[in-house]
N, C-alpha and C positions, 0 to 999 in steps of 0.2 A: 872724379865722380864715378861711382859704380852704377852702371845702368840697371834699371829694374829688370826682373826676370819673370817669365811665366813659370808655372809649376813644372812643366816638362823640362824647360831649360835648366831650372834649378836642380833637377834630378841628374843632369849631366854635368853641370858646372856648379859645384857647391861653393859656399863662401869661406870654407876653412882654408887656412894657409899654414903649412907645416913650418917648423923652424928651419933656418938655413941648412942646406945639405940634403933636404928631402924634396925632390921635384921630379915629377914624371907624369905622363898622361894617365896610366893606371895608377891607382893608389898602391904604394909599395907595401909588401908584407914585412913589417918590422916586428920580429919576435924578440922577446926579452923576459928574463926574470930579473937578473941584476942589471941595474942602470948605473953607469959610472959617473962620478962627480969629478970636477976639475981639481978640487982641493977641499980642505975641511971647511973653509969659509963658504964655499959653494954649497956643500952639504947642509950647512947650518942655516942657510938663507933661502932654501928652496920653498919654505912655507907650506901652504896647503895645496900642493900640486895634486894631491889625491882627490881634491874636490874641484878646484877652479880651472884645471886643465891648462894652466899657464906654463907648466914646466913638467919635468918627469922625475919620479921618485923611485918607483919599483914597477916591475912588469905587471903585477897584479892590478895596478891602477890604470894601466894603459900605455900604449906607444902611439906614434903618429898614425898608425893604421886605425886603431879604435877611436882616437880623438877625432879623426876625420869623419868616421861613421857617426859618432855622437853628434857632431856639429851638423851634419847633413840631415839626420833624422829630426833634430830640433827645428831646423829650418823648414822641413817638410810639414811639420805639425803647427808651425807658427809659435813655437816655444823658444826658450832661451837656454835651457839646460837639459842634458840627457845623460842618463846612467844606463849602461848595458848590464844585463844579467844573463845567466846561463840558459834561461828558458822563460816563456811567458808566465808560467806559474810562479817561478822564483821572483819575477817582478811584482806580481800580486802580493806574495808573501812579504817581500821587502817593504812595500807600502804599508801593509797592515802592521808589521812589527815596528816600523818607524813612527807611526802616528797613534798607535793604540797601546794602552796599558791597563793594568788591573782596574776593574770597575768601569771601564769605558764601554761604549755601545757602538756597534757598527750595523748599518742597514744594507742589506743585499737584495737585489731584485729576485723575485721568485723564479725567474728564468735564468739565473746566473749559471755560468760555466760550472759544471759539476765539481771539478777539483777545487774551485773557489768555495763552493758550498761546504765541501769536506774540510777545507782549511778553516772556515768559520767555525765549524763544529769543534775542531781541534783547539782553536784559540779559546773557545768558550770553556772547554773541559780542562785545558792545561793552564790557562792564564787568567781565568775569571773575566774574560771580555765577552759581553753578551752580543751574540750575532742573531739578528732578527731579519725577517723577510717581508718585503712589501710587493704589492701588485705593480709589475713593471709599467702598467698603464695608469698609475695613480696620478701622475703629473703634480699639480700644486697640492693635491689632497695628501701628499706624503707628509705635509706639515702635521697632520694628526698623529703620525707615528713617531715623530721626532721627540726625543727626551732631552732633558738638560745635559745628560752625559753622552749624547750622541756626538761622536767626534768625526765620523766618516760615513759617507753615503756612496756606495758603489753603483755604477750604471753600466749597462751594456747596450750598444746601439747598432743593431738590434740584438736580442738574445740569439745566441749562436745555434740553437736547436729549434725553438718555437717561433722565433722571428718577430716578436712584438717590438715595435719601434717606440722608445720612450720619448716623452717631451722633456728633453734635457734642460732647456731654459727654465721651464716651470719648476722642475725638481731642484735645480741649482738655486733658484731664487728662494725657494722655501728653506733649503738647507742652510744657505748663507744667512738668512734672517735669524736662524737659531745658532749661528756660530759653528756649523759643521762644514767640513771640507767635502768636495765632490771629486771622486775619481772615476774616470771613464775608460773602459776597455774598448778601444777603437779599432780592434783588429779586423773586424768585418769590412770596414771601409778603407783599410790600409792607410789612413790619414789622407786619402785623396778625395773621397766622396763626402766627408764630413769633417768639419773643423771644430774640434772639441772645445778649445779655449774660447773661440768666438761664441760658443753657445753655453758658456757658464762653467765648464770644468776647470778645476784647479790643478788636476793631475791627469795626464793622458798616457795610457799604457798601450803598448803594441807587443804582440807575439810576432817577432821577426821571422819565426819559423815558417810563417804563412807566405803572404804575397811578396814581402821584401826579399826573402830567399828565392822563392819561385821554383826551387829545385827539389823540394821534399827531402833535403839532404843535410839539414843542420837544425840545431835548437838554439834560440836566443830570444831575449826579451829586452824591452826598452821602457824606461820611465822618463817622461818628459814633463818639465815644469817651466813656468815663467818667473815665479816669485823666488828670489835668491834665498830667503830664509827657509822656505819650504824645501828647496833644493838641498840646503845644508842639513835639514833634519833627515831627509831621505838618504842623503849621501853619507851621513854618519852611520845609518843602518847598513848601507852598502859596504862601508869600510869594515864594520865589526862582523858582518856575515862573511867577509872574505870572498865576495863575488868577483869573478874574473871571467873573461871569455878568450877563446883562442883567436889568434890573429889571422889564421887561415880562414876561419869562419867569418870573421869581420870583413876580410877581403872579398869573400864570396858574395856577401850582401852588397858591398860597395860596387862590385862588378854588375850586380843585378839591378841596382837602382836606376840606371838610365833607361831600362826597358820596363820599369814598374808600371808607369801609367799606361803604356801601350798594352801590356799584358792584362792589366786590370780591366781595361775597356774591352778587350777580346773575351775575357771571362764573363763580363757583364752581358755582352751581346749574345754569347752562346747560351747563357743561363736564361735570359728572357725568351729566347727562341724555344728552348726545351720546356720551360715552365708554361709558356702559352700553349704548346702542344698538349702537355699533361692536363691543362685546365679543361680541355675538350674531351678527355677520356672518361668513360662511365665508371671506371675502376677508382677514380680519384674524386673524393668529395670536396677537397679544398686544397688550393695551392697557397702555401705560406711564403710569399715572396713580397718584400716591402714595396716593390714598384707596382704591385697589383692592388686594385681598389679594395678588395675584401680582406687584405692582410691587416691585422690589428696595428694601428699606428700609421697606416698608409698616408694620411693627410699630413702627419708630422714629417714623414720621410719626404713627401713632395715639397714641403716648406723648407726643410733644412738640409737635404742631401742633394748631391749632384750626380750620383751613380749608385750602383748596387753590387758590383762584383759577381762572383760565381756561386755563392752559397744560398740555398733555399731548401725548404722542406715541403712535404705534401702529407695530407691525411688521406688514407684509403677509405673507400666506402665502408661503413661499419659492418657490412656483411662479410668482409674479408677478415679471416682469422690471423693471429700472429703467425701460425705455421705457414699460411699462404704468403704473407708478405716476406717471411724469411725465405721461402722458395723463390719469390721474385728476385730478391737480392742475390741469392746464390746462382740464379740463372743468368745474371748479367755477364757479359763477356768483355766489353770494353771498360765498364766501370769496375774498379777494384774495391775491395772491402778493407777500409782502414780509416783511422782518425785523421784529423787535420783537414786543411784545405789550402788553396792558393798555389798548388803545383800544377804542372802541365797535364797530369793524369787525372781523369775524372774518378770520383769516389762516391760510394753510396753506403749508407749505414741505417739500420733499423734502430729505433729507440723505444724503450718502454717509458714513454713520457709521463704516464700517470705516477710512476714511482719516483720521478725526478722533481715533481712539483708539489707544493703544499695545496694548491688549488688548480685543477685542470678539469674542465667540463666539456671539452670538445671530443666527440666520439671518433673512433677510427684509429688504425695503426699509423704511427708517424714514421716516415722515412725521410732522411736528409740526403740531398744531393750536393756534391761539389762538382761544378762543371769546369772541366779543364780546358785545354787548348785544342782538343780534337774538333773535327768538323761536326757541328750540331746535328746535321742530317744523319751521320753515322751513329751518334749517341741516341737519337730518337728511334732509329731502327733497332738498336740494341734494347732499349726500354720496351719497345713494342713486342719483340719476341719474348722478353721476360714476362711481360704482363699476360701474354697468351699462355705461357707455361704455368704461371701461378693460378690462372683462372681455371685450369683443367681440374676435373674431379680428382680429389685426393684418393690414392689407392687405399 
């Protein structure tokens, strides 16, 4: 009998067992392009190893290193199947190309990750797939936007810039009642603070570039499913797109998984401390952090989530110009200017949010923070000096 495991223990002791000959405490880095067969009969009976991970066919489809990573990520999310891709965006594209065809319709939340919005526009122009946008706070009311040809509904929990938390169970129930599938980008919670399948998602996606890596040093994505037929449909797209990942990168993520929960909780604690301090500042009109009561969807977050990670945004008082908030960002010393999150280094980015949304009626310049693993007191001191600098009279 295999004893039950807590989430943290599962991150250290995965359930995957490599074939005989592969046994070590750290996962081995098994590189391969050509996989060798014992004989012709062996070659001809390997079957669908490219999909079911029961055997090996070619390095593009994986080695024991990537198979172990897939198995552990599926376990983390409560799924059954996992496919690795070269980036988070490639994972999104693979799902779209696997499930949508000419004449189909896809719904995207209006706060969707910008490259995903651009991908939707490309699908519409290139393949005749209509991509439409819905209010991320629609909940069950999304039913009014579903069409007979709506095949897929994307969700982000929360939106990675404006931080609205959607009611995924209500969205999923409405979509499923009309025969549409629901895909969740669960990168913000790292699969730790929110269980997508338990709340109605059919597909859960992760950008492993973020918390799973933890080092800001690699790109990778993962698509996780429970349903075998859905896995086959997406796996067929994975095959035809020729997606593969490097085994060194897969190893780096495997090495980081045992500390994932510990790092996530440290990011969460630091972010709440910094956000609480910012909430008291006169320069800031609103803190967009799901754990704070005035963030859109906070009640849903409180009901469905167990943590928050390190990413949140703020709105400056409307009296501050874009030039002033740009000066604020440039004046930061510990915070670096760059995309992504989940690494040890804190980041800060200004966004022209009005240009990113179909509907946005909240005044003030938006700035997003990723709180890394530095001492929150040092980060607060850095923000304080930058606020003082940006508040100075412009020359």
